[in-house]
N, C-alpha and C positions, 0 to 999 in steps of 0.2 A: 504494500500500500504506500502511496506517495506520502512523504514525511509531512508536507504542508497540509495535506488533507487529514492526516492523523491529528495534527494540532488543532485543526478547525473542529473536528468531531469532539475532541476533548474539551475544547472551550465551550461548545454548545451545552455539554452535559454538566460541566463544573461551574462555569461562570454565570450561567443564567440565573441561579438562585440568589445572586447578589441583589437582583432587582426585586425588592419585596415591598408590598404595601397592602393594606387591608381594605382599601377603598376602590371598588371597581368602577371603571368608566364605560364598560361594555353594557349598554342599556338594552332594553327589549326592542326587538324588531328594527334593526338598523342594517342597511346595506353597507358593504365594504368592498374595497378593491386594493390590490397590491401588485407591485412589480419588483423583480429582483434578479439575482444571479444564482447559479448552482454549480457545484462540482460533484462528480459521481465516481464510483468505483464499481467494478463488475467481477463476477465469478467467471470461471472458465465457461465457454459456451458449448452447448451440445447441439449438433446438427444431424438431421436425417435427410437422405436423398432417395427418392423412389421414382423409377421410370421403367420403361420396357427393357432397357439394356443395362440397368444397374439398380442396386438396392444396397445402400451402405450408410453407416453412421460415422460421423467425426466427433470425437470427444476430446476434452482437454485443450480446446482451442483458446489460446490466451487472449484475453481482451483487456488491454491496459486503459486506465482512465486518461482522458485527454487533458492536456495542460491548459486548455482554453476554458474559461468560464462561459457557461451558456445561460440563456435567459429563461425566466419563468414569470408567469402572470396568473392571477386568480381574481375571481369576482364572486362574492357570496352574500349571505344573509344571516344575521343573528336572530334566532327565534326568541331567545332570552339571553340572560347574562352568561349562560353556560353552553348552549348548544348553537352550532352554526353549520350550514351546508354551503358548499361552494363548488364552482367549476373552475378547473385550472388547466394550464398548458405548461409543461416542462419540456424544454429542448435538451436532449441528452446527446452525448457524443462519446464514442469509444474508438480505440485504436486496435485494429487487427493486423498484426505484423505478418508480412509475407516471408516465406522461408522458414517459418517456425515448424517444429516437429510436433505432430499430434497423433492421436490414436485413431485407427480405422478398423471397422469390422463390417464385413459384407462382401459383395461381389460387384465387379465392373466388367462389362463385355462390350465389344464392338465400338469402342471409343478411341483407344490408342493402344498400340501393341506394348508400349512401355508401362501401361498401368492396368491393362486388361487381365484380371485374375481374381481369385478369391483371397480375402483378407481375414485374418483371425486375430482381432484385437492387437494389431501390430503397429509399429511406429512408421509414419511416413512424413516426408517433408513437403509442405505446400509450395509447389512451384507452378510455372505457367501452364504446363500441359495438364495440370490437375485443377487447381482453383487459385485465382489471384484475387485477394481482397482489396477493396478500397480502404486505404489505411486511415480514413477519417469518416467512418460510417456515422450517419446521423440518425437520430430517433426522436420523434415527437410523441410525447405521452399526454393524451387528453383524458382527463379524469373527473369524476365527481367525488367530492370529499365530505365526510361527516366528522366534525371535531367537537371535543368537549374542552371547555375552558374553565379554569378556576384560579382564584387569587392565591398568592403566597400569604401565609399567616405567621411566618417566622423568618429567620435569618436576619438580614439587615434592612430595617424599614427606611423608606424614602419619604420624606415629608415636605419636599420642596414643591409647592404649588400642586399641580394636578398630575404629577408623575406617578404612574401606577404600572403594575406588571402582573402577568398571568403565566401559568404553565398550561400546556395543552397536550392532548393526545388525539389521534385521529386515525381513520381508516379510509382508504381511497381505492377506487377501481375504475378502469377505463380502457381506452383503445391505444394500441401501439401502431404508429405510422412511421416505418423506416424509409430512408432514402440512401441507397448504397450504390456502388458501382463495381460490384464483384464480377469477375469473369470466370464462368464455369466451363471447363473443357474447351477453352478458346472460342466460345460462342460470343455473339454480341451481348453486351450487358444490358440490364434493365435498371435505369437510374431515376425513375420517377417516384414521387411520394405516393404511398398507397397504404391501405389498411391491411395489416398483416396478422394481427392477433390482439391479445389483451394483457393487461398487467394489473397487479394489486399490490398495495403497500400499506404498512403501518407507519406512524410517525410520532415523534416526541419533540416538543419544542417549548419555546418561551417567547413572550413579547413584552415590549416596553412602550406604554402609551405616553406620549408627550403632549399634555393638554387634553382636550376633549375629543380630538379628531384624529390626530396623526399617531402612527405607531411604527416601531421597528420589530421585526420578527425573525427568529432563527428556528429552523426545523431540521431534524435528522430523520431520514426515511430509510426503511429497509423494505425491499420489495422483490417480487417474482414476476417474470414475463414469460408468456407462452405464445410464440408466434407460429401459427399453424399454416400460414399462407405466404411464406417467404418467396420472393421472386428474384432470380438472378439472371434469367435470360428468357426470351420469348421464342428462341429457336428450337428448344427441346421441351416437350411436354413432361414436366417433372414436378413432383410434389416435394417441397422442402419445408421442414419445420426447424424451429430454433427455440431453445430454452436457456434462461440464465437468471441469476439473482443479481440484485444491485443494491448498493448503499448510496445515499445522496445527502448532501447538505444544501439547504436553501437559505439564502439571506435576502430579506425583502424589506421594502418600505411600503407603507400603505396608509389608507385613511378610511374613516367612517364617513359614509355619504348621506 
C-alpha cells in the first residue's frame, strides 16, 4: 500500500475524534451537496474469459493505486439529524502493469500457436500476443448511499461559535462504469464508457461543520465490485467478468442547501 495513502487512512481514523461538540447543526429535512477528491487502493483482480475457442481465468492480476487524485461528488437529503440518503459519483483509477506475471487456469485454442494449450493454474507473463492492459484504467462508481450521523459527546469539545462535528457510518450500492483500452489477443480494443456491473461498500467517517451551512468531511470506504459484462474488444464474441475489492479515502467540502 502507498505510504501516503496509509497516512491518510490513519489520520481519518485517529484525528477525526478531535472535532467534538454536543450541539448538532444537522437539522431535519435539509438538502446537501459536496465535492471533493479521493485516493483508492485495490486487491488483486480476478478475470474470467469465455468464448468458443477459449475458456480460462486470470488471477493475481496486480492493480496498483494511481498516484492521481480523482474527483467525487454527492447530493443528498437529511431526513432528520441522524439519517441521510444521497446519490454520489466517485471517479476511480487503477494501474494494471503490462509484463506482470499472473496465474492462469483453463484452455486456449485457435488463437496463437504460442499460447494455444491447456493451463493448470500456472504462471504466465502478460505480453502483447496475450493481453495488453491500458495502464490507466478508469472506473466511474455511481451509487446510492444511506448514512447514519451522530454527535461526539466526549474527547475535546469545541466551543468557538457554531463549530460542530459528527461521526458517520454508511452503506452504498451502485453501478460500475469502466473505460479501458485493453487489447485482447491483438484485436481492436473497446474504449468507450459502459455499464459493466455493480459495487457495494461500507464507510466510516467524520465531518466538521463551520457555521450553519458549510462542512468538511472525510470518509474511509471498503468495498467489493463484481463486473459481469467487461468489454475488451468487439471483434470476438467473448464473455469477460472481473472481481476485486477496494479501499478508498474521500475528502470533501460541502454545504447544506
